[in-house]
N, C-alpha and C positions, 0 to 999 in steps of 0.2 A: 295502644295498649302494650305492644311488643317493645316499643321504645321506652315506655315507662318502666316495664319490667326489667329491661336491660340496665337502666339507670339505677334501679333498686339493688340489683345483684352486684353491680360495680361498687355502689356505695357500701354494701355490706362487706364486700371483699376488702375495701380499704380500711374499714373499721376493724375487721379481724386481723388484718396485717398490722395495723397500728397497735392493737392490743398485744399481739404476739411480740412485736418489737419492743413495746414498753416494758415487758417483763424482764428484759435483759438489763435495764437501767437500774443502777443502785439508788437506794433511798435511805434517808435517815442520817444520823450523825456519823461522820467519817473523818478521822484525823490522820494525817500523813506524817510519818517519821522522816528524818533527814535523808536516810538512804533511799526511801521511796520517792522523795522529791527529786533527788539526783537522777534516779531512773526515769522519772516522768520528764525531766528536763531533756534527757537524751532523746526521748520519744518526740517531744515537741520540736526539737531542732531538726529532726529528719536526718537522713543519711544519703549523701550524694544528691541525686535527683529524685529520690524517693520521698514521698510525703506521708505524714502520719495517717493511719487508718483507724485503728481501734486500740484503746488502752484498757485492759481488764485487770481488776484487782480482787484479792480475797477480801471479804467484808470486814475481817479483823485487821486488815492492813499488813498481814504477814508475808504476802506474796503478790507479785504483779508480773504481767507479761504484755507484750504488744505486737501489733502487726502493721506493716506498711501497706499502702495502696499499690497494687500491681499496675504498672503503666499509667499511674495517675488516676485510676478509676477505682472507687471503693464500692464494695457490695456488702451492705450491712446485714444482709440475710444470713451471712456466715457467723454472726455474733454468737448464736446459740452453740455452735461448734467450738468457738473460741473459749466460751465459758466452760464447756465440758473438758477441754484440754487443761484449762487452769485448775479445775477441781480434781483432775487426776494427780496433781502435785500437792494438794493440801486437803485438810480434813474439814474445811468449812466452805460455805457458798462463795462463788465468784460472781461479780457483776461488772457491767461496763461503767468505767469512770469517765472516759472521754471518747468522742468521735472526732476524727481529724484533729483540729486544734480547739475544739469546743468542749468544755467540761459539761457533761450531761447529768452527773450525779445530783439528785434532788435532796437538799438538806434544809430547806426552808429559807435559805439565803440566796443560793445560786439559782438564777432563772433558767439555766440550761440552754439558753440561746441568746443571740445578739452580741453586741460588743462587750458586754459585761462578762460573759462566759468565754469569750475567745481569748486564747493565750498566744501572744506574739512570740515567734521563734527568736526575736531579737533580745528578749529578756535574759539578763544574766541570772545566776542562781539566787542571789539575794532578792532581786526584783521579783522572781517567780515566787519565792516564799512570801513576800509581801502581798502579792496578788492572791495567793492561796489563803492567806490569813484573812483578807477582806471577804473572801467567799466562804469562810468558815471551815476550811480544810486544814488549817495549820494554826498552831498557837497552844496556849495553856488549856488543859482539860479541866472542866468544872468538877466540883466535889460530887455532884449528882452523877456525872458521867463516870467517875472513878468507881462509885458504888455499883453502877450498872455493869461495868466491865468485870468486877469481882463476882457478880452473880452469874455471869455467862458460863464460867467454868469451861472454857474452850481449851482444847489441847494446844499448847504452844508450838508454833511452826516457825522454824528459822528460815531465813532467806536463802542461805546457801544450801547446796545439795551435794552429797558425796556417797560413794558406794565402792566397796572393794570386796574381793573374794576370788573364787574359782568357779568355773563352769565347764561342762563337757563341750567339746567342739568336734565336729566332723568336717574335714576339709578335703576337697579333691583338687589336685594340682596336676595339670598336664605335664607328663614326664615321670610322674610316680604312678606305677601300675595299680597300686592299692590305695584304698581310701585312708587318709591320714586321720586317725582318731586319737584323742587325748584330752588334755585339759588346758584351758587358757586362764591365765591369771590377769586380773584387771584391777586398776586403781583409777577411779573415776571421780571427778569433781566438776560441778556445773556443766554436766553433759559433755565433758572432754576427758579423755582418759588415755592410759598407756596399757599395753598388753605384752605378754611374754609367752611364746609358744614353742615347745620343743618339737623338733622334726624327728621322724622315725629313722631307724638304721644308723643312729649316731651321726646323722648328717649335720648336727648343730642345732642352734636355736634361732628363733626369729623374734625381734623386738619391734614394736610399732606404736602407733597412736591412732585414735579415732575421735570423731566429733559428731555429736548428735544434734538434730534440729527439732523444732517444735512440730514439724509436720511428719514425724516418725521416720525421717530419712537421715542419712548422714554419709560421711566419707571415712575411709580407713587407708592405712599404708603400713607395710612392714619391711624390714631389712633383716637379712639372715646372715649368719656367720660364714655360710658357704658361698657368699657373694651373690646370692639370689635375693630377689625382692619383688614386691607386688603392691598394687594399689587399686582402689575401686570405690564402689558405693555400697551402702547397706540400708536395710529396713529393719526397724525394731518395733516391738509391741510393748504395751504397758506391763505385761507379765514377764518381761525380760528376755523373751525370745528374739534372736537376731539372725537374719540371713544376709549374706553378702556375696557380691560378684566383683570380678576385676580381672586384671591381666598382669603378668610378671614382666620383667625387663626384656624378655625374649618374645613378648606378645602371646604367651601361653595363658590359657584360661585358668582362673582360680575361683573356686566356689566354696563357701563354708556355711555351716549352720551351728549356732550356739544354743545350748539348751535353755529352757525357760527357768524361772525361779523355782526352787524346790519347795 
């Protein structure tokens, strides 16, 4: 009896796991524009020794992002988190389009498994378009589909991302007895940007750059007119707040906090 009960519990666990996992997979009609196919082609080819892990798209095809498998091992239990990160960037739902090199999206044509759904990294861009066309993800949109899209009335979201403005910053730099408080100007595009920071006591200004990543982390570096400079890492949140740490050329500590969005 105990053995039978254990088997039932295990079976239910697998069912619940499969159901939770299936909710992340996209379903229905989905057409890919050329820019999205280019991006998917990069994902399929991999990077160095890294292999494709998960490719996530906005359901209206306006945005996409992907992750590689760390050390060659994929954990698909993280897909719900990937979807949340995708939806932080757009105003529509995000779903899994592919796992590893298998297209999982269910559109009535693609089986989601086997050789038919597997995409070879050896395919060139035109060959990939042909393959996607066979699976129903590329090509002309029917009149019915055009009417349905007009009825959706979804907010248009562009692929590129940019942000510019000013924020308050508080910075502590070993060698300065007081906290450096002021404003930082930034000009950001596709999660990479430049910044300009004035130093107190007419010590000059600092110019630099930073790069943000999808895991809410990033790097920064600045060079100042008084021959000082520093670099380090940062952490950012979706409300725009940033904290950073690093060291200058003389190995002195530098810390800063940038205010959140107003």
